[in-house]
KOLKOLKE-787350 format. One line per 8 residues: for each residue x, y, z of C-alpha. Coordinates in nm, 4 decimals, padded with zeros to 6 digits. Layout:
BEGIN
X:Y:Z | ... $
END
This chain:
BEGIN
-00.0053:00.0020:00.0049 | 00.2523:00.2321:00.0879 | 00.5113:00.1734:-00.1445 | 00.2355:00.2200:-00.4102 | 00.0600:00.5229:-00.3030 | -00.0150:00.7108:-00.6453 | -00.0149:01.0927:-00.7062 | -00.3051:01.1932:-00.8759 $
-00.5510:01.4777:-00.9151 | -00.7056:01.4027:-00.5439 | -00.3769:01.4961:-00.3681 | -00.4193:01.8827:-00.3207 | -00.0980:02.0870:-00.4918 | -00.0641:01.8259:-00.7327 | -00.1603:01.9552:-01.0714 | -00.5312:01.8864:-01.2451 $
-00.3665:01.8590:-01.5834 | -00.1303:01.6397:-01.5486 | -00.1674:01.2806:-01.5530 | -00.1517:00.9976:-01.2284 | 00.2634:00.9541:-01.0852 | 00.3319:00.6982:-00.8379 | 00.5157:00.8711:-00.5369 | 00.8795:00.7063:-00.6524 $
00.8547:00.7869:-01.0183 | 00.8012:01.1785:-00.9673 | 01.1250:01.2677:-01.0115 | 01.0866:01.1517:-01.3418 | 00.8968:01.4167:-01.4187 | 01.1796:01.6885:-01.4540 | 00.9843:01.9964:-01.2900 | 01.0889:02.2378:-01.0861 $
00.9115:02.4012:-00.8445 | 00.9867:02.7295:-00.9901 | 00.8241:02.6682:-01.3313 | 00.5503:02.6660:-01.1499 | 00.5156:02.3221:-01.2196 | 00.2503:02.2037:-00.9045 | -00.0781:02.3589:-00.7438 | -00.0260:02.6220:-00.4766 $
00.0284:02.5638:-00.2197 | 00.1925:02.2722:-00.2231 | 00.4073:02.1511:00.1352 | 00.7740:02.0847:00.0442 | 01.0760:01.8982:00.2044 | 01.4169:02.0762:00.0997 | 01.6088:01.7385:00.0634 | 02.0039:01.9056:00.1620 $
01.8349:01.9417:00.5227 | 01.6060:01.6397:00.5141 | 01.9776:01.4662:00.5004 | 02.1892:01.6536:00.7292 | 01.8909:01.6126:01.0187 | 01.8758:01.2168:00.9865 | 02.2599:01.1930:01.0006 | 02.2783:01.4644:01.2928 $
02.0816:01.3284:01.4918 | 02.1696:00.9598:01.4297 | 02.5394:01.0916:01.5494 | 02.4262:01.2233:01.8136 | 02.2321:00.9763:01.9761 | 02.5641:00.7277:01.9120 | 02.7983:00.9801:02.0657 | 02.5762:00.9698:02.3588 $
02.5480:00.6001:02.3492 | 02.1514:00.5676:02.3146 | 01.9355:00.4031:02.0393 | 01.6804:00.6223:01.8838 | 01.3207:00.5153:01.7956 | 01.1991:00.8779:01.6516 | 00.7976:00.9232:01.7208 | 00.6188:00.8273:01.3667 $
00.3052:01.0572:01.4774 | 00.5626:01.3852:01.3360 | 00.5233:01.2828:00.9824 | 00.3307:00.9591:00.9250 | 00.5411:00.9147:00.6495 | 00.6037:00.5591:00.5364 | 00.9197:00.7001:00.2558 | 01.0670:00.9214:00.5915 $
01.0097:00.5894:00.8264 | 01.2792:00.3995:00.5774 | 01.4760:00.6570:00.5679 | 01.4933:00.7504:00.9641 | 01.5745:00.3255:00.9492 | 01.8221:00.3051:00.7117 | 02.0419:00.5715:00.8520 | 02.0375:00.3466:01.1736 $
01.7113:00.4318:01.4121 | 01.6285:00.1393:01.6975 | 01.2891:00.1564:01.5862 | 01.0172:00.3935:01.5349 | 00.7757:00.5342:01.8516 | 00.4437:00.5605:01.7634 | 00.0811:00.7380:01.9444 | -00.1587:00.4203:01.8931 $
-00.2250:00.1328:01.7082 | -00.3197:00.2691:01.3593 | 00.0184:00.4222:01.3290 | 00.1934:00.1407:01.4566 | 00.0466:-00.0582:01.1434 | 00.2125:00.1649:00.8968 | 00.5329:00.1635:01.0879 | 00.5054:-00.1769:01.0470 $
00.4487:-00.2063:00.7234 | 00.7569:00.0105:00.6675 | 01.0120:-00.2186:00.8144 | 01.0364:-00.1072:01.1809 | 01.0867:-00.3816:01.3865 | 01.0933:-00.2499:01.7256 | 00.7848:-00.0240:01.8440 | 00.7378:00.1487:02.1433 $
00.3385:00.2950:02.1650 | 00.3529:00.5570:02.3822 | 00.0260:00.5947:02.4810 | -00.2108:00.3681:02.7017 | -00.4255:00.0564:02.5440 | -00.7026:00.0057:02.6974 | -00.9950:-00.0139:02.4682 | -01.0873:-00.3583:02.2890 $
-01.0217:-00.2314:01.9289 | -00.6594:-00.1246:02.0064 | -00.5793:-00.4253:02.1747 | -00.7480:-00.6660:01.9000 | -00.5434:-00.4205:01.6499 | -00.2670:-00.5151:01.8345 | -00.3012:-00.8833:01.8596 | -00.3580:-00.9046:01.4847 $
-00.0632:-00.6760:01.4112 | 00.1770:-00.9343:01.6442 | 00.0226:-01.2025:01.4522 | 00.0661:-01.0732:01.0747 | 00.4074:-00.9754:01.2176 | 00.5681:-01.2675:01.4477 | 00.9323:-01.1338:01.4231 | 00.8657:-00.7688:01.5760 $
00.9024:-00.6170:01.9411 | 00.6091:-00.4062:02.0697 | 00.5770:-00.1973:02.4121 | 00.2969:00.0255:02.4888 | 00.2663:00.1997:02.8327 | 00.1035:00.1151:03.1022 | -00.0019:00.3512:03.4421 | -00.2447:00.2419:03.6511 $
-00.3976:-00.1065:03.8057 | -00.7289:-00.0137:03.6495 | -00.5739:-00.0735:03.2660 | -00.4158:-00.3934:03.4073 | -00.7214:-00.4938:03.4773 | -00.8501:-00.3844:03.1305 | -00.5789:-00.5771:02.9998 | -00.6781:-00.8803:03.1877 $
-01.0196:-00.8595:03.1521 | -00.9465:-00.8467:02.7578 | -00.7789:-01.1618:02.7504 | -01.0424:-01.3645:02.9452 | -01.3695:-01.2422:02.7409 | -01.1171:-01.3209:02.4007 | -00.9880:-01.6251:02.5533 | -00.6315:-01.4867:02.4252 $
-00.3608:-01.6294:02.6516 | -00.0816:-01.3443:02.4981 | 00.1426:-01.1776:02.7123 | 00.1859:-00.7619:02.6604 | 00.5462:-00.6242:02.6723 | 00.4553:-00.2958:02.8417 | 00.6628:00.0157:02.9932 | 00.5884:00.1344:03.3425 $
00.5139:00.5439:03.2808 | 00.6308:00.7855:03.5627 | 00.3983:01.0663:03.5339 | 00.4297:01.5067:03.5682 | 00.2065:01.6329:03.8206 | -00.0515:01.8625:03.6293 | 00.0443:01.7312:03.3076 | -00.0505:01.3851:03.0780 $
-00.0893:01.0073:03.1716 | 00.1711:00.8240:03.4117 | 00.1922:00.7625:03.7668 | 00.2383:01.0584:03.9960 | 00.4116:00.9340:04.3231 | 00.6758:00.6216:04.3594 | 00.4385:00.4350:04.5549 | 00.1689:00.4239:04.3249 $
00.4728:00.3346:04.0058 | 00.6429:00.0751:04.2704 | 00.2556:-00.0623:04.3633 | 00.1872:-00.0983:03.9555 | 00.5677:-00.2443:03.9064 | 00.4395:-00.5109:04.1680 | 00.1042:-00.6221:04.0166 | 00.2173:-00.6124:03.6600 $
00.5669:-00.8521:03.7388 | 00.2785:-01.0872:03.9590 | -00.0090:-01.0923:03.6045 | -00.0040:-01.3243:03.3919 | -00.1004:-01.0737:03.1063 | 00.1889:-00.8308:03.1011 | 00.6128:-00.8367:03.0847 | 00.7605:-00.5248:03.2706 $
00.9792:-00.4256:03.0182 | 01.1523:-00.0938:03.1513 | 01.0520:00.2169:03.2527 | 00.9222:00.5266:03.0046 | 00.8803:00.8976:03.1120 | 00.8156:01.2679:02.8556 | 00.9913:01.5611:02.9675 | 00.8405:01.7757:02.7657 $
00.6120:01.9302:02.9503 | 00.8318:02.0610:03.1935 | 01.0453:02.2852:02.9086 | 01.0333:02.6876:02.9603 | 01.2876:02.7350:02.6890 | 01.5243:02.8498:02.9450 | 01.8407:02.6962:03.0225 | 01.8709:02.6638:03.3729 $
01.4912:02.6241:03.4824 | 01.4989:02.3538:03.1774 | 01.8291:02.2081:03.3200 | 01.6978:02.1908:03.7020 | 01.3725:02.0194:03.6036 | 01.4610:01.8073:03.4143 | 01.7559:01.6722:03.6467 | 01.4608:01.6276:03.8724 $
01.2356:01.4250:03.6997 | 01.6155:01.2128:03.5795 | 01.6471:01.1765:03.9876 | 01.2951:01.0754:04.0300 | 01.3193:00.7610:03.7687 | 01.6181:00.6474:03.8833 | 01.4979:00.5943:04.2190 | 01.1896:00.4371:04.1015 $
01.4341:00.2222:03.8346 | 01.6339:00.1365:04.0814 | 01.3317:00.0111:04.3371 | 01.2299:-00.1930:04.0621 | 01.5066:-00.3685:04.0187 | 01.6089:-00.4281:04.4104 | 01.3086:-00.6323:04.3963 | 01.3911:-00.7978:04.0756 $
00.9920:-00.6998:03.8963 | 01.1863:-00.6727:03.5381 | 00.9779:-00.9222:03.2760 | 01.2831:-00.9240:03.0171 | 01.6676:-01.0165:03.0024 | 01.6826:-00.6033:02.8757 | 01.5438:-00.3525:03.0702 | 01.4145:-00.0598:02.8319 $
01.4606:00.3250:02.9456 | 01.2934:00.5345:02.7225 | 01.2075:00.9643:02.6957 | 01.2553:01.2085:02.4829 | 01.0672:01.4867:02.2665 | 01.1607:01.7178:02.0671 | 01.2672:02.0490:02.3485 | 01.4999:01.9635:02.5516 $
01.5974:01.5846:02.4774 | 01.9525:01.5877:02.5564 | 01.8710:01.6696:02.9017 | 01.7303:01.3567:02.9549 | 01.9964:01.1371:02.8181 | 02.1534:01.0663:03.1962 | 01.7613:00.8993:03.2270 | 01.8215:00.6828:02.9290 $
02.1571:00.6124:03.0559 | 02.1201:00.4720:03.3735 | 02.2229:00.1700:03.4693 | 02.0993:-00.1697:03.6577 | 02.2757:-00.4288:03.8378 | 02.0603:-00.7365:03.7623 | 02.0246:-00.6694:03.3326 | 02.1782:-00.4727:03.0643 $
01.9803:-00.1163:02.9831 | 01.8979:-00.0559:02.6417 | 01.7921:00.3665:02.6233 | 01.5585:00.5306:02.4033 | 01.5119:00.8763:02.2780 | 01.1914:00.9599:02.1132 | 01.2590:01.2883:01.9447 | 01.0578:01.3006:01.6202 $
01.0594:01.6230:01.4595 | 01.3971:01.6867:01.4494 | 01.3475:01.4972:01.0886 | 01.2123:01.8106:00.9465 | 01.2893:02.0624:01.2410 | 01.1071:02.4155:01.2500 | 01.1471:02.7855:01.1706 | 00.9909:02.8822:01.5622 $
00.9485:02.7035:01.8622 | 01.1675:02.3732:01.8242 | 01.4948:02.6305:01.6588 | 01.4407:02.8195:01.9475 | 01.4805:02.5338:02.1946 | 01.7187:02.4010:01.9581 | 01.9913:02.6962:02.0214 | 01.9970:02.6152:02.4327 $
02.0905:02.2804:02.3401 | 02.3951:02.3910:02.0756 | 02.5003:02.6314:02.3890 | 02.4588:02.3260:02.6665 | 02.6418:02.0449:02.3954 | 02.9128:02.3248:02.2866 | 02.7662:02.2959:01.9398 | 02.7870:02.5326:01.6450 $
02.5039:02.4404:01.4233 | 02.3102:02.1236:01.4093 | 01.9318:02.0880:01.2704 | 01.7793:02.2248:00.9613 | 01.4432:02.3247:00.9497 | 01.3604:02.0892:00.6234 | 00.9470:02.1758:00.5952 | 00.8098:02.4999:00.3774 $
00.4829:02.5280:00.2462 | 00.4894:02.7363:-00.0624 | 00.2239:02.9891:-00.2013 | 00.1327:03.2034:-00.4554 | 00.0471:03.6092:-00.4077 | -00.2836:03.6022:-00.5427 | -00.3606:03.9366:-00.4765 | -00.2052:04.2786:-00.3324 $
-00.5426:04.5117:-00.2394 | -00.4131:04.7263:-00.0356 | -00.0739:04.9237:-00.0036 | 00.1221:04.6742:00.2517 | -00.1223:04.3892:00.2334 | -00.0645:04.0719:00.0001 | -00.3243:03.7983:00.0414 | -00.1393:03.4633:-00.0566 $
-00.2706:03.1250:-00.1750 | -00.2101:02.9122:00.1750 | -00.3995:02.8996:00.4903 | -00.5295:02.6976:00.7840 | -00.6003:02.4440:00.5859 | -00.2657:02.4060:00.4837 | 00.0311:02.4844:00.7463 | 00.0087:02.4896:01.1362 $
-00.0949:02.7822:01.2991 | -00.1039:02.6205:01.7409 | 00.2038:02.7543:01.8483 | 00.2742:03.0615:01.6013 | 00.1770:03.2210:01.2323 | 00.3528:03.0923:00.9841 | 00.6768:03.3000:00.8539 | 00.8016:03.4165:00.5101 $
01.1067:03.2737:00.4663 | 01.2315:03.2576:00.1185 | 01.0477:03.3726:-00.2045 | 01.0981:03.3685:-00.6047 | 00.9459:03.6738:-00.8295 | 00.6751:03.5354:-01.0855 | 00.8509:03.3892:-01.3854 | 01.1986:03.3836:-01.2673 $
01.3978:03.0491:-01.2157 | 01.7296:02.9070:-01.2455 | 02.0263:03.0253:-01.0099 | 01.9819:03.2606:-00.8215 | 01.5969:03.3028:-00.8381 | 01.5086:03.1967:-00.4886 | 01.5451:03.4862:-00.2180 | 01.5785:03.5034:00.1609 $
01.1785:03.6844:00.2863 | 01.2753:04.0857:00.3647 | 01.2701:04.0487:00.7791 | 00.9227:04.3341:00.7293 | 00.7190:04.0280:00.5146 | 00.5208:03.8916:00.8312 | 00.1999:03.6704:00.8413 | -00.0377:03.8280:01.0306 $
-00.3481:03.6697:01.0262 | -00.5083:03.3382:00.8321 | -00.8654:03.2494:00.7054 | -00.8975:02.8981:00.5573 | -00.7465:02.9553:00.2170 | -00.5522:03.2834:00.2645 | -00.2006:03.4705:00.4401 | -00.2839:03.8092:00.5124 $
00.1316:03.8759:00.4481 | 00.1775:04.2652:00.5719 | 00.5444:04.4082:00.3852 | 00.6830:04.7981:00.4581 | 00.6723:04.9857:00.1036 | 00.9989:05.1076:00.1370 | 01.1126:04.7257:00.1133 | 01.0632:04.4911:-00.1476 $
00.7096:04.5137:-00.2571 | 00.5556:04.1382:-00.3211 | 00.4029:04.1402:-00.6611 | 00.0961:03.8972:-00.7918 | 00.2658:03.5982:-00.8933 | 00.4929:03.6117:-00.6895 | 00.6159:03.2506:-00.4936 | 00.7134:03.2786:-00.1395 $
00.8163:03.0104:00.0992 | 00.6049:03.0158:00.4825 | 00.8252:02.7925:00.6836 | 00.6396:02.6475:01.0212 | 00.6392:02.5868:01.3748 | 00.5292:02.2410:01.5233 | 00.5378:02.0193:01.2127 | 00.3174:01.7541:01.3428 $
-00.0211:02.0223:01.2401 | 00.1756:02.0552:00.9181 | 00.2062:01.7078:00.8022 | -00.1866:01.5715:00.8724 | -00.2320:01.8442:00.6043 | -00.1150:01.7180:00.3710 | -00.1698:01.3412:00.1588 | 00.1910:01.4316:00.0364 $
00.4600:01.6339:00.0002 | 00.7415:01.6932:-00.2885 | 01.1542:01.6582:-00.2024 | 01.3036:01.9722:-00.3600 | 01.6845:02.0261:-00.4151 | 01.7532:02.3766:-00.3250 | 01.7478:02.5410:-00.5926 | 01.3845:02.4005:-00.6439 $
01.3739:02.1129:-00.8410 | 01.1861:01.8241:-00.7773 | 01.3833:01.5120:-00.6677 | 01.1246:01.2924:-00.5060 | 00.8320:01.2853:-00.2807 | 00.7030:01.1092:00.0311 | 00.3349:01.0271:00.1364 | 00.1112:01.0454:00.4605 $
-00.1151:00.8174:00.5913 | -00.2426:00.9450:00.9257 $
END
């Protein structure tokens, strides 16, 4: 299914007049974005930045001595999953069973569902996938005795003796899922160890909610979480509650991922530990939220450069109805705006293509509002003035909520040449 995804007039951004084309064959069309070969708006991935990010993050985890299981919810793209696995990812992470299905079809041999499974439909689905892919290993999260009861009840009603691999989740007060106290977490670990329907494979947490993009605060808050996990892991080990020969310790969003490395490298006396980082947005990075967090990562790690923004949504200027205001052909249905407005980052004048046609967007160009199909961009009259037909690349923050607006994205070179494509399966 994923290998045979076909682009045609049903796909936003694909030209209506062009014949259908497999994702893998798009480069052979010889199209260039600056020739207006695609219909605006169109989402693109810049291949040089994408390749850089894949290599950079894999090098980072290797230097730190941990593994990478990128969160697939970011892109839900089999083509990108395969690139991440080929680059050396240990496995993939997902939020639910539907996402897992896409990842296993793309070749993942290990997967973490970083969420609690409770419903019959989810457990039936995971059971079906594990029968279809008997060689894979999948872990999901448990954070309550009520959930543990639901897993046992499913097995009894289905007359199914499967034993699930699970990770105990330690949470953060006032935030998402996860046990709130050590006493609660330890009692749950003891119950898991005594249950015939689950095996305790390790401990998981998510530190992203602690970040405030202030290095001293973030370091202190995440370090406290690391100490909490360490104390819990030592208690579990001392009581011999693990259900596997290897312990998984997993954490890691895309903002302060460097600060959880000490947790992923914790050691226990009874067996080996595999630390697994789950960052997902690194693959395309972004132009604002993660970019500002990354500057702090670079300072803490002594780096001069790291990830590069790869995702852009190109729009065309369709109207300049009054001085200082341009209306672009991309809106809320096309790009994320949950963290900040899209940012004009590059542009090319109408009819211009070839070397040098793409320029950096002037700083005075700013998107002030979005409607369903339009971006309202203001600009200074004493600088470059956008004209009808000009093409503008909009940078975004939070790539997760842009990917899910597209069934596909073109892969382009820095000169606009279309060298490939990816599909998405949300």
